N, C-alpha and C positions, 0 to 999 in steps of 0.2 A: 669176522668183524663182530664187535660187541656193542650193544646198545644199553644204556643205563637210564632207567626211567624213575622219576620220583613222584609218588602218588600219596596224597593225604585225604583221608575220609573224615568228614565232619558230620556230626549228628546234631540235629536241631529238634526243638519242640518237646524236650523231655520235661515232664512235670513231676516234681517230688511229691509223694503222697505221705500220709501218716506213717511214721516209722514203726517197724514191727520186726519180730523175729520169726523164723520158720519153726518147724517141729524140732523139739529137743529130744534126742534119742541117745542116752548114754550107754556106753559099753563098760561094764564093771566086773572086775575080778577081785574077790575078797577072800581072806583066809584068817580065821581065828581073831576076829576083831576084839574079842574079850581080852586077848593077851596084850592089847595096847595099854591096859591098866598097869602093866609092869614098867611102863616108862615113867611112872610117878609124875605125870602131868608135865613132863619136859619135852620140848619140841625144838628141832633145829631146821630152819628153812635153808636148804643147801642150794636151791635154785628158785628164782622167781623172775621169769622172763616172758615178754610178749614180743613176738616177731610180726612185723608188718611188711607184706609184699606191696611195694609201691611202683614197681616197674618190671616189665618182662620183655625180653627180646628173643624172638623165635626165628628160625630159618627152615626152609624146605628146599631141597635141591633134587632135580631129576637129571640124570646123566643122559647125554645124547649119544649118537653113534650110528652105526649101520642098522638099517631096518631089515626085517626078515624077508620081505618080498621086493627088496630093492629100494634105494633111496637112503637118505640120512636125516637125522634130526639133531638140532642143537641142544646144548645144555639149557636148563631153565632153573633160575634161582629166585626165590622171593624171601624177603626179610620183613618181619612185622614187629615193630616196637610199640608197646602200649604202656602208658604211664598215667598215674593219678596226679592231678594238679590242683593246688589250693589247700592242701593239708598242712596245718601248722605243727611244727615240732613241739611247740609249747603245749598244744592240745593233746598230742600223743603222750608226752611225759606226764601231764597232769592226770590223764586217764589211768596210766599205769600206777602212778602214785596213789590215786584214789582207791583202786582195787587193792593195793597192798595195805593201805591204812585200814580198810574195812576188814581185810583178812586178819591182820594183827589184832584189831579190836575184838573180832569174833573169837579168836583163840584165847585172848585174855579173859573174855566174858565166860568162857568155858572152863576157866581155872588153870590154863596152861602158862608155864614159864617159858619165855623165848630164850633159847641158848644163843649167846652172842658169837659172832664170827671169831672174836679173839679166843674164846674158850675152845671152839671147834678147831681153830688153827693150830692148837698145841698137840693135836692127835697125830699119831704115826700115819694115819690114812692120808692126811693132807701134806705130808712131807714132799717137797719138790714141786708143789703147786704154787701158782702165783695168786696174789691177792688182787681183787678188783672191787670197784665201787660203782654203784648205779647213779643215775641222775643225768645220763647223757644218751643222746640218740647215736647209736653206733652202727656203722656198716657191718653187716654180718659177712661170713664167708660164703654166703649164697648170693649170687648176682640178683640185684633188684630188691633185696630184703634188708630192712634195718631191724635191729634188736634193741629193746629198751628194758632196763631193770629200774626199780624204784629209786628215787632220790634218797641218799643216805644208807641204802642197803649195801652191805658188804658181803662178799662171797669169794670163792676160790675157783680157779680154773686151770686146766692143763694147757701149757703153752706149746706152740710149735717151735721150730728152730729159729724163726724170726721174732719170737716173743709174743706173737698174736695167739688168739684162742685156737686150739686144735680143732680141726673139723671132724665131725662125727663121720664114722665109716658107714659103708653100705648096710652093714648088719648091726648097727649100733642099737637099734630098738630091741634086738634079741639079747644083746649083752646086758640090758638094763634089768633083766629078770631078777638078778641077785644084787643089784646095785645098792651101795651104801650100807650093806649089812655090817661090814667091818667097822664103819664109822659109827653106826648105832651102838655096836657092842662097846666101843671105846668110850662112848658117852653114856654108859650105864643103861643101855637099851632105850635110849631116848628115841622118840619118833622123829624120823627124817622126812621132811616134806619137800616135794618137788613139784613146782608149778611151771609148766612150759606150754604156752598157748600161741597159736599161729593164725594170723588173719590173712587170708588169701583173697585176691580179687579176680584172678584169671582162671578160666576153665576152657580147656582146649576142646574144640569140636572135632568132627570126623573130617580128616584132611584127605581122604581117599578121593581120587579123581579118575574116572574111566578114560579120559583123554591123555593121561600121563602128565598133565600140567602140574607145576609146583603150586601148592596151595596151603594156606594157613587160615584156619577159622577159629576165632576166639569168641566166647560168650562171657562178657564180664559178669561175675557172680561173687559179690562180697560175702564172706562167710568165715566162721570159726571152723577151721579145717579139721576133719577127722584124720585122714592120712592122705597125703598128696605128694606126688613127685613133681617138683618144679623143674620145667625144662627151659633151658636157655641155649642160645647159639654158643657152640664151643669156639672160644676165641684163643685157645692155646696156640703156641707157635710150633708145636710138634710137627715134624716132617711126616709122621705116621698118621696124622689126622685126616679123616676122610672128608670130602666135600659135603657140606650140609650136616655135619655131625653136631649133636647137641650134648649138653651136660644134663645130668639129673641129680637133684638134691631132694631127699625125702624129708618132709616135715609132718608133724602131727601135734595134736593138742592133748595134754595129759595133766591130770592132778593126781599125784601119788603120795601115799603115806606108808612107810614101813617101820618096823621096830624089831630089835633083837636079831639074833643070828642062830640059825639052825642049819649047820653045814654051810653050803654056799647061799642058802636062801634065808629070808627073814622069818622070824618067829610069827609075826603078824603082818598082814599087808592089805592094802586097799589101793587098787589101781583103776583109774577111770580114764577112758578116752571117749570117742564118739562112734556110734554105729554109722551115722551119716553126718555130714557137716551141718552145723547150725547156721542157717542163712540169715543174713542181715539185710532186710528188704528196704527198698525205697531210699537208698543212699547213692548208689552208683547206677548210671545209665546202663541198662542191660541189653541194648541193641547189639546184635551180632556184628563182628568186624571180620571181614574176609579180604585176603590179599591173594590174588591168583595171577600167574603168568604162564601162558601156553608155550610149549616148545615149538620152535620154528621147524617146519618139515619141508624137505625137497624130495619129491618122488619122481620128478620129471628129469631133472638134470640138464646138462648141456652136452650135445654130441660133439666129440672130438675124434680125430683120426685114431682108430684102433681101440678107443675106450670112451666111456661117458663120465663126465665130471659132475659131481653133486656138491651143493654148497648150502649150509644152513647156519643161521646166526645163533650165537649164544645170547640169551636174554636174561636180564636181571631187573627186578623191581624192588624198591625200598619204600616202605610205608610206615609213617609215624602217626600214631593216633594218641591224642591227649584227651583224657576224660576229666572234665571239671567236676570237683567235689566240694560241697560245703563242709568246711573243716569241723564245725561244732556238731553237725549232724552225723558225720563220720565217727567222730570221737564218742558220741553218745551211743551210737549203734554198737561200736566195739565194746564199750563199757557194759551195756546190757547183756551182750552175748557172753563175755568173759565172766561177768558176775554170776550169771546163771549157772555156768559150769563149775566155777570155783566154790561158791557158797553152798550149793546143793550137795556137792561131793564132800566138802568139809563136814557138813552136818551129818551126812550118811556115815562117814568114816569115824568121826570123833564124838558125835552127839551122845552116844550111849555110855561114854566112859565116866 
């Protein structure tokens, strides 16, 4: 017999304080920045994207079965869905647009000429790629995450068989070491800029439980992520899928500049990520959210002729938690964190040219 329970946890009494950022600790790798001068002050922005995690759905499952010293226990499954409520798409788009406009203004003030997508699209590098245009909130191929590029910004992407954007592979970050060197070479050693920032609000806690119960613990933590594996319940229909399996999609925040081509690598490069995530404080209620369901255990059983019969229920809990957020405060916190990383690294990489 199976029982299905629905539980909702609500948090009260949260007071928003003055908005602030946590400690900013960049992780920078640079090589021959003086060679950026060979680009003749030409720069192409091949990616400018901000990813926002707005929803997360997790599962934990414990298998039942026979127990070592007799008796049985049932399966236990808990699902926990957490989402942010109250965020305006308009606020998100305007935030990304503002970051892009300030980035462009800063580059032009430094004397750079921005290469258009039309010019870059004539290169052999982009043959077979599809053209895209920013200005819309798009569902990404990561569950619970939307991606936004600036209004009017044009770019190219590799498409999957359905025409959508191809999903990065597990080792895509390693493949980026020599990314865009051929494109830079075709554009006469122009600097290629890549801006890819990820705003995450879920942080998984320790889900270990000595009783064997199914348990999910989440601590909401709004931040500009350094490197994070987003876990979601695996909802594929594969017959090989294990009960309680999850998917993992890796995201990180990067501001990169490369120029020229030396073998597979750029002649000059500046790659910036984060040693630790840059926290955005006093925006999201950070009260821990826990969903637990214990396994039903039968150690006594029922005596029948010639044998003893044991019976244990399978138990399932579904928990939905909605976190109310003030949209303007969220957007401003995101703006401050992204601007910190974007503008400081632009100055570090290109300020001396």
